[in-house]
C-alpha positions as CSV (number, residue, x, y, z in Angstrom):
1,X,12.3,-43.0,-22.2
2,X,11.9,-42.9,-18.4
3,X,14.4,-43.4,-15.6
4,X,13.8,-44.8,-12.1
5,X,12.3,-42.8,-9.2
6,X,14.4,-40.6,-7.0
7,X,13.3,-39.6,-3.4
8,X,14.2,-36.4,-1.7
9,X,12.9,-34.4,1.3
10,X,12.1,-31.1,-0.5
11,X,11.7,-30.2,-4.1
12,X,11.8,-26.5,-5.2
13,X,10.5,-25.8,-8.7
14,X,12.0,-22.7,-10.3
15,X,15.4,-21.2,-9.6
16,X,14.3,-17.7,-8.8
17,X,14.6,-15.5,-5.7
18,X,11.7,-17.3,-3.9
19,X,13.2,-20.8,-4.2
20,X,16.6,-19.4,-3.4
21,X,15.3,-17.8,-0.2
22,X,13.2,-20.8,0.9
23,X,16.2,-23.1,0.2
24,X,18.6,-20.9,2.1
25,X,16.2,-20.7,5.1
26,X,15.6,-24.4,5.2
27,X,19.3,-25.2,5.0
28,X,19.9,-23.1,8.1
29,X,17.0,-24.6,10.0
30,X,17.4,-28.3,9.0
31,X,20.9,-28.7,7.4
32,X,20.4,-32.5,6.9
33,X,17.3,-32.3,4.7
34,X,17.9,-33.2,1.1
35,X,16.8,-30.5,-1.3
36,X,16.4,-30.8,-5.1
37,X,15.8,-27.8,-7.4
38,X,14.4,-28.0,-11.0
39,X,14.8,-25.1,-13.4
40,X,13.6,-25.1,-17.0
41,X,16.3,-22.6,-18.1
42,X,20.1,-22.9,-18.2
43,X,20.8,-20.6,-15.2
44,X,19.4,-19.3,-11.9
45,X,17.5,-16.0,-11.8
46,X,16.7,-15.8,-15.5
47,X,13.0,-15.0,-15.5
48,X,11.2,-12.6,-13.1
49,X,14.2,-12.3,-10.7
50,X,16.5,-11.3,-13.5
51,X,17.9,-7.7,-13.0
52,X,16.5,-6.6,-16.4
53,X,13.1,-8.0,-15.7
54,X,12.2,-6.1,-12.6
55,X,12.6,-2.5,-11.2
56,X,15.3,-3.5,-8.6
57,X,13.5,-1.3,-6.0
58,X,14.0,-2.5,-2.5
59,X,10.3,-2.1,-1.9
60,X,9.9,-0.5,1.5
61,X,7.0,1.8,0.6
62,X,9.3,4.8,0.9
63,X,8.4,6.2,-2.5
64,X,5.6,4.0,-3.9
65,X,2.4,6.1,-3.8
66,X,0.1,3.2,-4.5
67,X,0.9,1.7,-1.0
68,X,-0.7,4.8,0.7
69,X,-4.3,5.3,-0.2
70,X,-6.4,8.5,0.4
71,X,-9.6,7.7,2.2
72,X,-13.0,9.3,1.4
73,X,-12.5,11.5,4.5
74,X,-9.2,12.9,3.2
75,X,-7.0,10.9,5.6
76,X,-4.2,8.7,4.3
77,X,-4.2,5.0,5.1
78,X,-0.6,4.0,5.7
79,X,-1.2,0.4,7.0
80,X,0.0,-1.3,3.8
81,X,3.1,0.9,3.7
82,X,3.9,-0.1,7.3
83,X,3.4,-3.8,6.5
84,X,5.7,-3.7,3.4
85,X,8.4,-1.7,5.2
86,X,8.4,-4.1,8.1
87,X,8.7,-7.0,5.6
88,X,11.6,-5.4,3.8
89,X,13.4,-5.0,7.2
90,X,13.1,-8.8,7.6
91,X,14.8,-9.3,4.2
92,X,17.7,-7.0,5.2
93,X,18.1,-8.8,8.5
94,X,18.4,-12.2,6.8
95,X,20.8,-11.0,4.1
96,X,22.9,-9.4,7.0
97,X,22.9,-12.8,8.8
98,X,24.2,-14.5,5.7
99,X,27.0,-12.0,5.4
100,X,27.9,-12.0,9.1
101,X,28.0,-15.8,8.9
102,X,30.3,-15.7,5.9
103,X,27.8,-17.6,3.9
104,X,27.7,-14.9,1.2
105,X,30.5,-12.4,0.7
106,X,30.2,-8.9,-0.7
107,X,26.9,-7.1,-0.2
108,X,27.9,-4.6,-2.9
109,X,27.4,-7.4,-5.4
110,X,23.6,-7.2,-4.9
111,X,22.6,-4.1,-2.9
112,X,23.5,-0.4,-2.9
113,X,22.2,2.6,-1.0
114,X,20.1,5.0,-3.1
115,X,17.6,7.8,-2.2
116,X,13.9,6.9,-2.8
117,X,11.7,9.8,-3.9
118,X,8.1,10.5,-4.8
119,X,7.4,13.2,-7.4
120,X,4.0,14.8,-8.2
121,X,2.6,17.6,-10.3
122,X,-0.7,19.6,-9.9
123,X,-2.3,21.1,-6.9
124,X,-4.4,18.1,-5.9
125,X,-1.4,15.7,-6.1
126,X,0.8,18.1,-4.1
127,X,-1.8,18.2,-1.4
128,X,-2.0,14.4,-1.4
129,X,1.8,14.1,-1.2
130,X,2.1,16.6,1.7
131,X,-0.6,14.7,3.6
132,X,1.2,11.4,2.9
133,X,4.5,12.9,4.1
134,X,2.9,14.1,7.3
135,X,1.3,10.7,8.0
136,X,4.5,8.8,7.3
137,X,7.2,11.1,8.8
138,X,5.7,10.7,12.3
139,X,6.3,7.0,12.0
140,X,9.7,5.6,13.2
141,X,9.9,3.3,10.1
142,X,9.9,6.4,7.8
143,X,12.1,8.7,9.9
144,X,14.3,11.0,7.9
145,X,11.8,11.6,5.1
146,X,11.9,15.2,3.7
147,X,9.2,17.1,1.7
148,X,9.7,20.1,-0.6
149,X,7.6,22.0,-3.0
150,X,10.4,24.6,-3.5
151,X,11.8,24.4,-7.1
152,X,15.3,25.5,-5.9
153,X,15.4,22.5,-3.5
154,X,14.1,20.1,-6.1
155,X,16.9,21.4,-8.5
156,X,19.4,20.1,-5.8
157,X,17.6,16.8,-5.4
158,X,16.7,16.0,-9.1
159,X,18.7,18.3,-11.4
160,X,18.0,16.2,-14.5
161,X,14.2,16.4,-13.9
162,X,14.2,20.1,-13.1
163,X,16.3,21.3,-16.0
164,X,14.2,23.2,-18.7
165,X,11.0,22.4,-16.8
166,X,8.1,24.8,-17.4
167,X,6.6,25.5,-14.0
168,X,3.0,26.3,-14.8
169,X,1.6,24.2,-12.0
170,X,2.7,23.3,-8.4
171,X,5.2,20.4,-8.1
172,X,6.5,18.6,-5.0
173,X,8.7,15.7,-4.0
174,X,9.6,13.7,-0.9
175,X,13.0,12.2,-0.4
176,X,14.5,9.6,2.0
177,X,18.1,8.7,2.0
178,X,17.8,5.1,3.3
179,X,16.3,3.6,0.1
180,X,18.1,0.8,-1.8
181,X,18.6,-0.5,-5.3
182,X,18.7,-4.3,-5.3
183,X,20.0,-6.6,-8.0
184,X,17.7,-9.5,-7.4
185,X,19.2,-11.5,-10.3
186,X,22.7,-11.3,-8.7
187,X,21.3,-12.1,-5.2
188,X,19.5,-15.1,-6.6
189,X,22.7,-16.4,-8.2
190,X,24.7,-15.8,-5.0
191,X,22.1,-17.7,-2.9
192,X,22.1,-20.6,-5.4
193,X,25.9,-20.7,-5.3
194,X,25.7,-20.9,-1.5
195,X,23.0,-23.7,-1.8
196,X,25.2,-25.7,-4.2
197,X,28.1,-25.5,-1.7
198,X,25.6,-27.1,0.9
199,X,25.0,-30.1,-1.5
200,X,21.7,-28.9,-2.8
201,X,21.1,-30.7,-6.1
202,X,20.3,-28.0,-8.7
203,X,19.1,-29.4,-12.0
204,X,19.0,-26.8,-14.8
205,X,17.3,-27.4,-18.1
206,X,14.8,-29.7,-16.4
207,X,11.1,-29.0,-16.9
208,X,8.4,-30.3,-14.5
209,X,5.7,-31.6,-16.8
210,X,3.3,-33.0,-14.3
211,X,2.8,-33.4,-10.5
212,X,0.5,-35.8,-8.7
213,X,-0.2,-37.2,-5.2
214,X,1.0,-40.7,-4.4
215,X,-0.8,-43.1,-2.1
216,X,1.6,-42.4,0.9
217,X,0.8,-38.6,0.7
218,X,4.1,-37.7,-1.1
219,X,4.2,-35.8,-4.3
220,X,5.5,-37.4,-7.6
221,X,6.9,-35.1,-10.3
222,X,7.4,-36.0,-13.9
223,X,10.5,-34.2,-14.9
224,X,11.8,-33.9,-18.4
225,X,15.4,-33.1,-19.4
226,X,15.0,-30.3,-21.9
227,X,18.1,-31.3,-23.9
228,X,17.8,-35.1,-24.1
229,X,14.0,-35.5,-23.7
230,X,14.5,-38.2,-21.1
231,X,11.8,-38.3,-18.4
232,X,12.6,-38.9,-14.7
233,X,10.3,-39.4,-11.7
234,X,11.1,-37.6,-8.5
235,X,9.1,-37.7,-5.2
236,X,9.3,-35.6,-2.1
237,X,7.3,-35.0,1.1
238,X,7.2,-31.3,0.4
239,X,7.1,-29.4,-2.9
240,X,7.4,-25.6,-3.4
241,X,6.2,-24.3,-6.8
242,X,8.1,-21.0,-7.3
243,X,8.1,-20.9,-11.0
244,X,6.9,-17.3,-11.4
245,X,4.2,-17.2,-14.1
246,X,4.6,-20.9,-14.6
247,X,3.3,-21.7,-11.1
248,X,-0.4,-21.5,-11.9
249,X,-0.4,-24.4,-14.4
250,X,1.5,-26.6,-11.9
251,X,-0.8,-25.6,-9.1
252,X,-3.7,-26.7,-11.3
253,X,-2.0,-30.0,-12.1
254,X,-1.5,-30.8,-8.4
255,X,-5.3,-30.9,-8.1
256,X,-5.4,-29.5,-4.5
257,X,-8.8,-27.9,-3.7
258,X,-7.1,-24.6,-2.6
259,X,-5.9,-24.1,-6.2
260,X,-9.4,-24.3,-7.7
261,X,-11.2,-21.2,-8.8
262,X,-8.0,-19.2,-9.3
263,X,-7.0,-17.6,-12.6
264,X,-4.2,-15.5,-13.8
265,X,-3.9,-12.5,-16.1
266,X,-0.5,-11.8,-17.7
267,X,0.9,-8.2,-17.9
268,X,4.3,-7.6,-19.5
269,X,6.5,-4.6,-18.7
270,X,8.6,-2.5,-21.0
271,X,11.3,-0.1,-19.8
272,X,13.2,2.6,-21.6
273,X,16.9,2.5,-20.8
274,X,19.2,5.5,-21.3
275,X,22.2,4.9,-23.5
276,X,23.9,8.3,-22.9
277,X,26.4,8.1,-19.9
278,X,26.3,12.0,-19.6
279,X,22.6,11.8,-18.9
280,X,22.9,8.8,-16.6
281,X,25.4,10.7,-14.5
282,X,23.0,13.5,-13.8
283,X,20.4,11.5,-11.9
284,X,20.9,9.6,-8.6
285,X,17.6,8.3,-7.1
286,X,14.6,6.2,-7.6
287,X,11.8,8.6,-8.3
288,X,8.2,7.3,-8.4
289,X,5.2,9.2,-9.8
290,X,1.5,8.6,-9.7
291,X,-0.2,5.9,-11.8
292,X,-2.5,7.0,-14.5
293,X,-6.3,6.3,-14.2
294,X,-7.0,2.7,-15.1
295,X,-3.4,1.6,-14.8
296,X,-2.5,-1.5,-12.7
297,X,-0.5,-0.6,-9.5
298,X,2.6,-2.2,-11.1
299,X,2.5,0.4,-13.8
300,X,3.4,3.4,-11.6
301,X,5.9,5.5,-13.7
302,X,9.3,5.8,-12.2
303,X,12.8,7.0,-13.2
304,X,15.4,4.8,-11.6
305,X,19.1,4.8,-11.1
306,X,20.1,1.2,-11.3
307,X,23.4,-0.6,-10.6
308,X,23.8,-3.6,-12.9
309,X,27.1,-5.4,-13.3
310,X,28.7,-2.6,-11.2
311,X,27.6,-0.1,-13.9
312,X,25.2,2.8,-13.3
313,X,22.2,2.8,-15.6
314,X,19.0,4.9,-15.9
315,X,15.6,3.3,-16.6
316,X,12.2,4.7,-17.1
317,X,8.9,2.9,-17.1
318,X,7.3,0.5,-16.9
319,X,5.0,0.7,-19.9
320,X,2.5,-2.1,-19.7
321,X,2.4,-4.6,-22.6
322,X,0.3,-7.6,-23.2
323,X,1.3,-11.1,-24.2
324,X,-0.7,-14.3,-23.5
325,X,2.5,-15.9,-22.2
326,X,2.9,-16.4,-18.5
327,X,6.7,-16.3,-18.7
328,X,9.0,-14.4,-20.9
329,X,10.1,-17.7,-22.3
330,X,6.6,-19.2,-22.0
331,X,4.1,-20.4,-24.6
332,X,1.5,-18.3,-26.5
333,X,-1.1,-20.7,-25.2
334,X,-0.4,-20.1,-21.5
335,X,-3.4,-17.9,-20.9
336,X,-5.9,-20.1,-22.9
337,X,-4.7,-23.4,-21.2
338,X,-5.0,-21.8,-17.7
339,X,-8.8,-21.5,-18.2
340,X,-10.4,-24.5,-16.5
341,X,-14.1,-25.4,-15.7
342,X,-13.4,-24.4,-12.0
343,X,-12.1,-20.9,-12.8
344,X,-13.8,-19.9,-16.1
345,X,-16.6,-17.9,-14.3
346,X,-14.0,-16.1,-12.1
347,X,-12.0,-15.2,-15.2
348,X,-15.1,-14.0,-17.1
349,X,-16.2,-11.9,-14.1
350,X,-12.7,-10.3,-14.0
351,X,-12.8,-9.6,-17.7
352,X,-16.2,-7.7,-17.3
353,X,-15.0,-5.9,-14.2
354,X,-11.6,-4.8,-15.5
355,X,-12.6,-3.0,-18.7
356,X,-10.6,0.1,-17.7
357,X,-7.5,-2.1,-17.3
358,X,-8.1,-3.8,-20.7
359,X,-8.5,-0.4,-22.4
360,X,-5.3,0.8,-20.6
361,X,-3.3,-2.2,-21.8
362,X,-4.5,-1.8,-25.4
363,X,-3.5,1.9,-25.4
364,X,-0.1,1.0,-23.9
365,X,0.6,-1.7,-26.5
366,X,-0.3,0.7,-29.3
367,X,2.1,3.5,-28.1
368,X,4.8,4.6,-30.5
369,X,8.3,5.4,-29.4
370,X,7.5,9.1,-29.7
371,X,4.4,8.7,-27.4
372,X,6.6,6.9,-24.9
373,X,9.1,9.7,-25.1
374,X,6.3,12.2,-24.3
375,X,5.6,10.3,-21.1
376,X,9.3,10.3,-20.2
377,X,9.4,14.1,-20.8
378,X,6.9,14.5,-17.8
379,X,10.0,13.3,-15.8
380,X,12.9,14.6,-18.0
381,X,11.6,17.6,-19.9
382,X,14.6,17.7,-22.4
383,X,14.8,14.0,-23.0
384,X,16.1,13.2,-26.5
385,X,14.9,10.2,-28.6
386,X,18.4,9.1,-29.5
387,X,19.4,8.7,-25.9
388,X,16.8,6.0,-25.1
389,X,16.2,2.4,-26.1
390,X,13.4,0.0,-25.2
391,X,14.0,-3.1,-23.0
392,X,11.2,-5.7,-22.6
393,X,11.0,-6.6,-18.9
394,X,9.6,-9.7,-17.3
395,X,6.0,-11.1,-17.4
396,X,3.9,-10.8,-14.3
397,X,0.8,-12.9,-13.8
398,X,-1.7,-11.1,-11.6
399,X,-3.9,-13.5,-9.5
400,X,-7.7,-13.5,-10.2
401,X,-9.9,-15.0,-7.5
402,X,-13.2,-14.6,-5.8
403,X,-12.9,-12.5,-2.7
404,X,-15.4,-10.7,-0.3
405,X,-14.9,-7.8,-2.7
406,X,-16.7,-9.8,-5.4
407,X,-16.3,-12.5,-8.0
408,X,-13.2,-12.3,-10.3
409,X,-11.2,-9.8,-8.3
410,X,-7.8,-9.0,-9.7
411,X,-5.2,-9.2,-6.9
412,X,-2.1,-6.9,-7.0
413,X,0.4,-8.5,-4.7
414,X,2.2,-11.7,-3.8
415,X,0.2,-14.7,-2.7
416,X,1.1,-18.2,-1.3
417,X,-1.5,-20.9,-1.9
418,X,-0.8,-24.1,0.1
419,X,-2.6,-27.5,0.7
420,X,-4.4,-28.0,4.0
421,X,-1.7,-30.5,5.1
422,X,1.1,-28.1,4.1
423,X,2.7,-30.7,1.8
424,X,2.7,-28.4,-1.3
425,X,2.7,-24.6,-1.7
426,X,2.8,-22.3,-4.7
427,X,3.7,-18.7,-5.0
428,X,1.6,-16.5,-7.4
429,X,1.4,-12.8,-8.1
430,X,3.8,-9.9,-8.5
431,X,5.1,-6.8,-6.7
432,X,6.4,-6.3,-4.0
433,X,7.4,-10.0,-4.4
434,X,11.2,-10.2,-4.4
435,X,11.8,-7.4,-1.7
436,X,9.6,-9.3,0.7
437,X,10.8,-12.8,-0.2
438,X,12.1,-13.6,3.3
439,X,8.9,-12.6,5.0
440,X,6.8,-14.5,2.5
441,X,8.9,-17.6,2.8
442,X,8.8,-17.5,6.7
443,X,5.0,-17.3,6.5
444,X,5.1,-20.3,4.2
445,X,7.4,-22.2,6.6
446,X,5.0,-21.4,9.5
447,X,2.0,-22.6,7.4
448,X,3.6,-25.7,5.9
449,X,5.7,-26.9,8.9
450,X,3.7,-26.0,12.0
451,X,5.0,-29.1,13.8
452,X,8.6,-27.8,13.6
453,X,8.1,-24.1,14.2
454,X,8.6,-24.2,18.0
455,X,11.9,-26.1,17.6
456,X,13.0,-23.8,14.8
457,X,12.1,-20.5,16.5
458,X,15.4,-19.9,18.3
459,X,17.3,-20.2,15.0
460,X,14.8,-18.0,13.1
461,X,15.3,-15.3,15.8
462,X,19.1,-15.6,15.5
463,X,18.7,-14.9,11.7
464,X,16.0,-12.3,12.1
465,X,16.2,-10.5,15.5
466,X,12.8,-8.8,14.9
467,X,11.0,-12.1,14.2
468,X,7.6,-12.2,15.9
469,X,8.0,-8.6,17.1
470,X,6.0,-5.6,15.8
471,X,8.7,-3.1,14.8
472,X,6.2,-0.3,14.9
473,X,5.8,-0.8,18.6
474,X,9.5,-0.9,19.2
475,X,11.2,2.3,17.8
476,X,14.5,1.4,19.6
477,X,14.6,-1.9,17.8
478,X,13.9,-0.1,14.5
479,X,16.9,2.2,15.0
480,X,19.0,-0.8,16.0
481,X,18.1,-2.8,12.9
482,X,18.5,0.2,10.6
483,X,22.0,0.8,12.0
484,X,23.2,-2.8,12.1
485,X,21.9,-3.8,8.6
486,X,23.2,-0.6,7.2
487,X,26.7,-1.5,8.6
488,X,26.6,-5.1,7.4
489,X,25.1,-4.4,4.0
490,X,27.5,-1.5,3.5
491,X,24.7,1.0,3.3
492,X,26.0,3.2,6.1
493,X,27.1,6.2,4.0
494,X,23.6,7.4,3.3
495,X,22.4,6.4,6.8
496,X,25.1,8.5,8.4
497,X,24.1,11.4,6.2
498,X,20.5,11.0,7.3
499,X,21.3,10.8,11.0
500,X,23.6,13.8,10.7
501,X,20.8,15.8,9.0
502,X,18.3,14.7,11.6
503,X,20.6,15.9,14.4
504,X,21.2,19.3,12.8
505,X,17.4,19.9,12.2
């Protein structure tokens, strides 16, 4: 059974952090545009954005070693770390704007201050960490970072990790106070509540089955009500496909040439969560280690303090898993049905190239709980089996495409693919995704609405004071933004500590 056609200005597919961010930006820029959101599940932020489905790290490259690469000459390339840090500052500015404008209320509902640390073992890794520290700490974006290879100092920083540790090789860590833990699920729900109050039509339990171009250049969506099975037709001038792993299939259905030749490879994550409050209380940081050889960058091991539902938790992981589903709630046929004549060679090339990744995933899937505990004990030497349970995190679909680096190259990042005329865009990929959502969506707006950008720029600058400015070249602006966002987002406590320490040293 099919109902009549409904027209709207903008359609957002998927009620995750990306749609929430794009919708919130557009509502500020053009309040009178009509926006409709379709989400297959019963609530917002249930898939990749959900707090249990991602690491909750406010990714600013403060502790993630895979964002700083050692070059053949021994130097450290920090360009990716700078880019990600600057993008995270943009997110913090936008969230601060929403709070200052009373559009969202309490920052503590979604963000808390938490030290970010990197931890390594072995002489070679300690040398790398020291070089990384030296390259970053000269940079105004990373001011306040400390390095130590002194076990006594590390005992102060990470007592749980140092207790009963056998020191038969060098160890070292870096620490920076101004890191954050972000509950992206809570933030997504807060933003959708705000959008609802601005008359955005949010339709839960509605699945987009098909998408096609109409003769006047609009997009027509065939939308099915999951409960009743009724089918509706909705058209819009602009469509954003922000359905996480589900985006690839819809991009393919749109038929735009930019979506051809792109494949996806699903990787699932498994975390261990601590059930013993006494153990949880002994650790207060996000501590990232080094990825094992062959592991995808998203599988960097880390021991994280998390704040979920105002309760402190401790998670370790992620262990990679494999499922052919593109979403946690997806279909076992997702991977197979994503293979098309225009991407099959790209997919096969990636399969041949990524043998080490395939081998790594098979090994990870086969791990017993005891083997997982052994990996955890590299972080917490005296970890006990009975204190830890497994939690299956979200599915990530890594983009596979042909690049100058070769056919079938696996991409580790977040990517926006849009039609030449800017009428439709899809978001694919994984980390650092959610943390850089505001920056990614501003880029999308620039690409898809070039005719409006000039008129919108003053409002964008009001929301994001650093818009269009390189923070790196403006150390005073960095300090100003750090201080103002810390105040507004209630992160000042750690920032004051950091400033005090800097003054003393």
